[in-house]
C-alpha positions, 0 to 999 in steps of 0.5 A: 781448076785452082783458085788463088786464095780467096780474101776472108769469107764476107758476104760481098765476097765473090761467088764461085759457080760450078764451071768455076767461073765468078759472079762479080761482086755486087753492092752489099745490102745484107746488111743495109736500110736504104738509106743508112749506111753501114757501121764498121763492124758487123751487120745483119745476115740474110739467114730467113728462107721463104718457108720460114719467112711466110710462117713468120708473116702468119706468126706475126698476126695470129696471136693474142689478138685472135685468140684472147682479143676476139673474147673481149670483141665479143664482150665489148661490141657483140658478134655483128661488130666483131665480124664487121670490124675485122673484115674491114681492117683486114681490107685495109691491111691487105692493101696496105701489105700490097703497098709495102711488098711493092717497095719491099721488093724493090728495096729489101732492107731490114729498116722497112716501112720505117726506112720507106718513110724516111727515104721517100716521104719525110725524115723528120717523120720516119724519125718519129715513126721508127721510135714509136714502132719500136715503143710499140713491139716492146710493149707488144712483148710486154703484153704478150707476156701479160697474155701468158699470165691470163692464159695460165688463169685456165689451170689456176696457177698461184704465181703466174709472173714467174712463168712469164719471167721465165718465157722472158729469158727464153725469148730473149736466148732464143734472139740472141743465138741467130737468126735461123733459131728465131725464123724455125722456132717461129716457123714451128710454132706457127705451124702449130697455131694453123693446124690448131685453128683448122681443128677449131673451125671443124670443131666450131661447125660440129658445135653450132650444129649439134654436137655439144653437151646439150645435143641443142642446134644453136645456129644464129640463136646467139645472135638474137639474144638481148643486146645482141648483135651490136652490143654498146651501139657505136661506141662498142663498134669503135672499141672492137676497131682497138683490138682487130687493130691489135690483132692484124697489127704484125702483118707489116712487120714482113718488110722488117724481115726483108733485109735478112730473107734469101733472094728477095726479089723471089721471096718477097712478092710470093709472101705478099700475094699469098700469106694474108688470104691464109691469115683473112680466111683464118680469121674470118672463119674463125671469128664467125664461128666465135659469134655464132657459139659464144654468147656476148655475155658469157661469164668472165669472157671478159673482165678487170681481172681475167679474159677467157679465150673464145677457142678454149670455150667452144671446146668446152661446149664441145664436152672435152675438158681435155682438147680445152686444155689442149687449146688453152696450151697452144694459146700460150704457145702462140703468146710466146710466137707473138712475144718472139715475133714482137722482139724480134721486129723491135730489135730490127727497129733499133739497129735500124734508127742507129744506122741512120747517116749522117747522124744516127737516130739511136746511140751507135751502140745498138748497131753493133752485132755479134758474129751471128748478126745479132744486134745484141745491145738493141736486143736487150733494150728493146726485152728491157721494156717488158717488166711492164708485165709485172706490174699485173700484181698491182692492177689485175692481168686483165685490166693491164693486159687491156692497157696495153693493147690499146697503146699497141692497137692504136699504133697504126701510124706505121700503116699511115706511114706505108700509105705516104711513102708509098704515094711519094715513091710511086710519084717519084717513079714516075716522076723520073720517068722510070718504066714500071716494067722495071719493078720486080713486084707491081700490084696493078689493080691498087694503081692509083687508088691504093695510097690514098685508100690507105692514107684516108682510111687508117687516119679515119681509123686511128680517130674513130678508135678512141670514140668510146672513151669521150662517149657517152662518158669522157675516160681520161685514163681510156682516152690517154691509152687510146691517144697518147702516141698522136701527140708523141709522134708530132712532138717528136717529128717537131724536135727532129726539124727543129734539131736539123735547123730545117726551117731556118736554113740560110738560103743559097745564093743563086748560081751557086753549088751547094757543096753538100747534095741532099740524100735521103736523110736530109732536107731534099728542098732543091737548092739551086735556084735563088727566085723568089717564088724558090726562096718563098717555097724553101722557107716555109716547107718542112722536111718532105722529100723532094720526088725528083731528086730521089734516087730510086736505083741505091740499094736495089737488089741485084738478082743473082743466078745462084740464088735462083738455081739454090731455090730451084735444086731445093724444090727440085729435091722435095718436089712432093712435099713442096707441091703438098705444101704448096696445095694445103697452102 
């Protein structure tokens, strides 16, 4: 049948079904960050499939924190501290992911936890958090490029900074092309990492039972050598928390991909429920085998000038220099993958900052996108911070990477923000009388303790991490690298509060109607009463969002029949391969 000519194609244009009928246009959130209005030109595209998002979530965690950070953890804290810390942080992050999954499935926006912190908790906190997270993503790119220089020392490369420069150009080029290019590159790099870790687990078990160069059974011998299994006491234990936080630090960014994920109502719960268990298994088994096979005092495991990957050491113990060289190559690609992931996340966070309304949190130029949906200016600004990695020529790659890792590792404010936002989101949902059955995804076993658990444990984690910089000897440089972001967050939040004139707004006269009703980006303290109690409350309250006035319907993603049909058709087309994939996953 003939249809009238359609207007220029946009994401919000009606879609035709096979019978010729049309789906009604729905609210376009393809480019939206709740509660952020869109810039007039461009926008993000939903180009990431479920297959890519699942692997991206894995790639965000399996990187330098596991391949290189475990060497630093083993040298500073010993095998027992490493296993315990990674296990504790892993469980905290798992609960955090479930809380994030509830919000990201209900409101799949590119701003993710930054937008949720603004919407459900506090605009000033969301402002400070977003800039903090952007900075840490940008620093993560520099950290990964510095880690590449450490990995290259395995082959005694004379000018490793040149390779870092080439990596930087490659990453910027891929991210500037299209989100699908980023997704496909990340998928295959992550697939290589997963396959390699499986091989490592097998080889690690064989090395431990006697298939090694000395043909001796290792068992738990390295847990009983002098200094082990807890190296450095509580200070060493606290140091490992930094590396563990850094290693798990990419998991929360799966929420950032929600704004560019196809059919998020179906795909995001799958990602949240299954991905982390795979990651946790990889981490726990790998760390256990590293602690069993590699002594904490192994030469050049971690020092000022170099850091050796325990994964490479295990292959060397197996007697295969070729396998060790291959493993180092995989680690190098993992570093590239981690940098690619951090660059993507940082770019999207900066984009989200620039589209906040009515007053943007970043210059509007960062909201401009190419026709392919890439925020190019935000990409260039994020990648420019990577010049930090070239400072390794002056202070040593190992020491620079350690400093950068400390800065990124203590940035657990994003996990804290998820706990706070989830707490307010759940209270608002119940307070406004919405049924729990209306939630597209609900981690029922975390009700009601989940948000409180995450908030308390992450706060403790942030405070404990810098213990080693205070006791037994105070180290000003280390102390600053551990805690510098806490005062920065406080100062930025206060500056936003003062700029918005939150504390000195005039109190409206009783019975008058506020011509500017509250929204998620302004103070949502109620103005509709003139009683003495209300006036006192308003005078002394910051911009904490009022759960009674939060709009819980805006930016909910409407389930589309075409999305479900496309997913089912694609799955039937490759039924055997999908079943094989699910079994392996």
